C-alpha positions in Angstrom: 0.0 0.0 0.0 1.4 3.4 -0.9 2.4 6.0 1.7 -0.2 8.7 2.2 -0.2 11.7 -0.1 -0.5 14.2 2.7 -0.6 14.6 6.5 1.5 12.9 9.1 3.7 10.0 8.3 5.4 7.9 11.0 8.4 5.6 11.1 5.9 2.7 11.4 4.5 3.7 8.0 7.9 3.6 6.4 8.9 0.3 8.0 5.5 -1.2 6.9 6.1 -0.2 3.3 9.9 -0.5 2.9 10.8 -2.9 5.7 13.1 -2.5 8.7 12.5 -3.3 12.3 13.6 -1.9 15.7 14.8 1.6 16.3 15.2 3.4 13.0 16.1 6.9 11.8 15.1 8.5 8.5 18.7 8.1 7.3 18.0 4.4 7.1 15.6 5.2 4.3 18.0 7.0 2.1 17.5 5.9 -1.5 20.1 3.3 -2.3 20.9 2.5 1.4 19.3 -0.9 1.2 15.6 -0.4 2.2 14.6 2.1 -0.4 15.6 1.5 -4.0 18.0 3.9 -5.8 16.3 6.6 -7.9 12.8 6.0 -6.4 10.5 8.9 -7.1 7.1 10.0 -6.0 4.1 10.5 -8.3 5.3 14.0 -9.0 8.8 12.9 -10.1 10.5 14.0 -6.9 13.4 11.6 -5.9 13.9 10.3 -2.4 17.3 11.8 -1.2 20.3 9.5 -1.1 22.2 11.8 1.3 21.8 15.0 3.1 18.5 16.4 4.4 15.6 13.9 4.4 12.1 14.4 5.8 8.9 12.4 6.0 7.3 14.4 3.3 9.8 13.0 0.8 7.9 9.7 1.0 4.4 11.0 0.1 2.7 8.6 -2.4 5.7 6.3 -2.6 5.2 2.5 -3.1 7.9 -0.1 -2.7 8.3 -1.6 -6.2 9.2 -5.2 -6.2 10.7 -6.9 -9.3 8.4 -9.4 -10.9 9.0 -12.4 -13.1 10.6 -12.4 -16.5 8.5 -12.1 -19.7 10.0 -13.7 -22.8 9.6 -12.0 -26.2 10.7 -13.6 -29.4 10.8 -10.7 -31.8 11.2 -6.9 -32.1 8.5 -5.3 -29.9 7.5 -2.5 -27.5 6.8 -2.5 -23.8 5.5 0.2 -21.5 7.4 1.0 -18.3 5.0 0.4 -15.4 4.2 3.0 -12.8 7.0 3.0 -10.2 9.6 1.5 -12.4 12.6 3.7 -13.2 15.4 1.4 -14.3 15.9 -1.5 -16.7 18.3 -4.3 -16.3 19.6 -5.7 -19.6 20.8 -9.2 -18.5 22.2 -9.9 -21.9 21.9 -8.6 -25.5 23.8 -9.1 -28.7 23.8 -7.9 -32.3 23.2 -10.5 -35.1 26.0 -12.8 -36.0 27.5 -12.5 -39.5 26.8 -15.3 -42.0 29.4 -17.8 -42.9 31.1 -18.2 -46.3 31.1 -21.3 -48.4 34.1 -23.4 -49.4 35.4 -23.7 -53.0 36.7 -26.6 -55.0 39.0 -26.2 -58.1 39.9 -28.1 -61.2 43.5 -29.3 -60.6 44.6 -26.0 -59.0 46.7 -27.7 -56.3 44.5 -27.1 -53.4 41.0 -26.4 -52.0 39.4 -23.6 -50.0 37.4 -23.6 -46.7 34.8 -21.0 -45.8 35.5 -18.2 -43.3 33.3 -17.7 -40.3 31.1 -14.7 -39.6 31.9 -12.3 -36.8 29.7 -12.0 -33.7 27.7 -8.9 -32.7 28.5 -6.4 -30.0 27.1 -7.4 -26.6 25.8 -6.2 -23.2 25.9 -8.4 -20.1 24.2 -7.2 -16.9 23.9 -3.4 -17.3 21.2 -1.3 -15.7 19.8 1.8 -17.5 17.5 4.7 -16.5 14.0 4.6 -18.0 10.9 6.7 -17.3 7.7 5.3 -15.9 5.0 5.3 -18.5 7.3 5.6 -21.5 7.3 3.2 -24.4 10.4 1.1 -24.8 11.2 -0.2 -28.3 13.3 -3.3 -28.6 14.8 -4.1 -32.0 16.1 -7.6 -32.5 19.0 -8.0 -34.9 18.7 -10.9 -37.3 21.5 -13.2 -38.2 23.4 -12.4 -41.4 22.4 -14.7 -44.2 24.7 -17.6 -45.2 25.5 -18.0 -48.9 22.8 -19.7 -51.1 24.0 -22.9 -52.7 21.7 -22.2 -55.7 23.4 -18.9 -56.5 26.9 -20.4 -56.4 26.3 -23.6 -58.4 27.8 -23.3 -61.9 25.7 -24.7 -64.7 28.9 -25.8 -66.4 29.9 -27.9 -63.4 28.4 -30.9 -61.6 26.2 -30.2 -58.6 28.4 -29.4 -55.5 31.1 -27.6 -57.6 31.3 -23.8 -57.2 32.6 -21.1 -59.3 35.9 -20.1 -57.6 36.5 -16.9 -59.4 33.5 -15.1 -57.8 33.9 -12.8 -54.8 31.7 -14.1 -52.0 30.6 -12.8 -48.6 28.1 -13.9 -46.0 25.5 -11.3 -44.9 26.1 -8.8 -42.1 24.1 -9.4 -38.9 21.4 -7.0 -37.9 21.6 -4.3 -35.3 20.1 -4.9 -31.8 18.9 -1.7 -30.1 16.7 -0.3 -27.4 15.2 3.2 -27.1 12.6 4.9 -25.0 9.9 7.4 -26.1 11.1 9.8 -23.4 14.7 8.5 -22.7 15.8 8.3 -26.3 18.4 5.8 -27.6 19.5 3.5 -24.7 21.9 1.2 -26.6 22.8 0.2 -30.2 24.7 -3.0 -30.9 25.8 -3.6 -34.4 26.0 -7.1 -35.9 29.1 -8.9 -37.1 30.0 -9.0 -40.8 30.0 -12.1 -42.9 33.0 -14.3 -43.8 34.2 -13.5 -47.3 36.6 -14.5 -50.1 38.1 -12.9 -53.2 40.2 -13.7 -56.2 41.0 -17.2 -57.4 39.9 -19.1 -60.5 38.5 -22.4 -61.3 41.9 -23.7 -62.4 43.8 -21.5 -59.9 45.1 -19.5 -58.2 43.4 -20.4 -54.9 41.2 -17.6 -53.5 42.0 -15.4 -50.5 39.7 -15.8 -47.4 38.8 -13.2 -44.8 37.1 -13.7 -41.5 33.9 -11.7 -40.7 34.7 -8.9 -38.2 32.9 -8.3 -34.9 30.2 -5.7 -34.4 30.6 -2.6 -32.3 28.7 -0.7 -29.5 27.8 2.4 -31.4 25.8 3.9 -28.5 25.3 3.0 -24.9 23.9 5.0 -22.0 25.9 5.1 -18.8 25.0 2.1 -16.6 23.5 2.7 -13.1 24.8 1.5 -9.8 23.0 1.4 -6.4 20.3 -0.8 -5.0 17.0 -2.3 -6.1 14.3 -4.5 -4.6 14.5 -7.9 -6.1 11.8 -10.6 -6.8 12.3 -11.9 -3.3 11.3 -8.5 -1.9 14.8 -8.0 -0.6 17.0 -4.9 -1.1 20.0 -5.8 -3.2 23.0 -4.0 -4.7 23.0 -3.9 -8.5 26.6 -5.3 -8.4 25.0 -8.7 -7.5 23.5 -8.8 -11.0 26.0 -11.1 -12.6 23.8 -13.8 -14.2 24.6 -12.8 -17.7 27.0 -14.7 -20.0 30.2 -12.9 -18.9 29.4 -13.2 -15.2 30.4 -9.5 -14.7 28.1 -6.6 -13.8 28.0 -3.5 -16.0 29.8 -5.2 -18.9 29.6 -4.5 -22.7 31.9 -4.7 -25.7 32.4 -5.4 -29.3 32.0 -8.7 -31.0 34.8 -11.0 -32.1 36.0 -12.1 -35.5 35.2 -15.4 -37.0 37.7 -17.9 -38.2 39.6 -16.9 -41.3 39.1 -20.1 -43.3 42.1 -21.0 -45.4 43.3 -23.2 -48.2 44.8 -26.7 -48.1 47.5 -28.0 -50.3 47.0 -30.7 -52.9 44.2 -31.5 -55.3 41.2 -33.1 -53.5 42.6 -32.2 -50.1 40.2 -31.8 -47.2 39.8 -28.7 -45.0 37.2 -27.9 -42.4 35.3 -24.6 -42.5 36.1 -22.1 -39.8 33.9 -21.3 -36.8 31.9 -18.1 -36.3 33.2 -15.6 -33.8 32.3 -16.2 -30.1 29.8 -13.9 -28.4 30.0 -12.1 -25.1 33.8 -11.8 -25.1 34.2 -15.4 -26.0 31.9 -16.8 -23.3 29.4 -18.2 -25.9 30.9 -20.2 -28.8 30.2 -19.3 -32.4 28.8 -21.7 -34.9 30.9 -24.7 -35.7 32.6 -24.9 -39.2 31.4 -27.5 -41.6 33.5 -30.7 -41.8 35.9 -31.2 -44.7 35.4 -35.0 -44.6 33.1 -37.0 -46.8 32.4 -37.1 -50.5 32.2 -33.4 -51.3 28.6 -32.7 -50.1 27.8 -29.3 -48.8 27.5 -29.1 -45.1 25.8 -26.4 -43.0 26.0 -25.8 -39.3 23.4 -23.6 -37.6 23.8 -22.6 -34.0 21.8 -20.4 -31.8 24.5 -18.3 -30.2 22.9 -15.7 -28.0 19.7 -14.3 -26.4 18.8 -10.8 -25.6 17.4 -10.6 -22.0 16.0 -7.4 -20.6 14.4 -6.8 -17.3 13.5 -3.8 -15.2 15.2 -4.3 -11.8 12.2 -2.5 -10.4 10.1 -4.4 -12.9 11.8 -7.4 -14.4 10.9 -7.9 -18.0 12.8 -10.2 -20.4 13.1 -9.9 -24.2 14.5 -13.0 -26.0 16.4 -12.6 -29.2 17.5 -15.7 -31.1 20.6 -14.8 -33.1 21.7 -17.5 -35.5 25.2 -17.8 -36.9 25.5 -20.0 -40.0 28.6 -21.8 -41.3 28.8 -23.2 -44.8 31.6 -25.2 -46.2 32.1 -27.5 -49.1 33.6 -30.7 -47.7 36.2 -32.0 -50.1 
């Protein structure tokens, strides 16, 4: 029940709403001190002091906001910040992974080529951002970069499974994952990784050059918050305890990592595996596995879900799930 909007307020009223027993002073109810969440504001937008002068009237209309359960979302969407919520915990988020390149075979060129891996997107792990109660938050989920299509690479002059080696090839770039508020503005923007690529070469040689897809970047990110919040167990907790994201570190973010560079093997008909995609979250989540170079020359494709975007309001708790797929294509020879 909310604190009264006018008149007398007692220590008993505060302890009933925010907790605390025994002899208490108003300083025990500073915002961020453990009982009252950091940045807590009344219905007029006035913040509870975190230091200095504090009085009973600072608590008019206030309600202890307790984090709820997670809600999973599977695509780009919007959400309204509930009354009383003022911060959002991004447990983990990542830009789309770059698509993998395909391998090439040659006509007696003295070697064969493996596909390079796509880079991973930029990431966030356990950061808390300011939001405004009542505003609309827009979550944009970055899609995976497309792997190369077998049909567009198959030469009509060659048997099925042979590819034109003198074409420049590149997997698609992963989409950007972002979050913005109708009042707050842009909160974060995480670009996707680029696709693995190749250039040069000819059907009868020389062998092509391979390049790994590069990692995405954090093109914008608001300053993360610190302090306390009331968790789902109705207990005041420091935000530094929020370490359940992939890196295990609070307030973490960074760029993606490059995929494997592919390569060429020596000797006609030699076998070489495709390279893996770049790992996500500073290498804490592995990228897609490269296709095997064993077998009779069939095209192999590996698809791996590499990351999810999880968002919660620490004074709300809301989760958005993003499936970012990295693809690896390689011609096993």
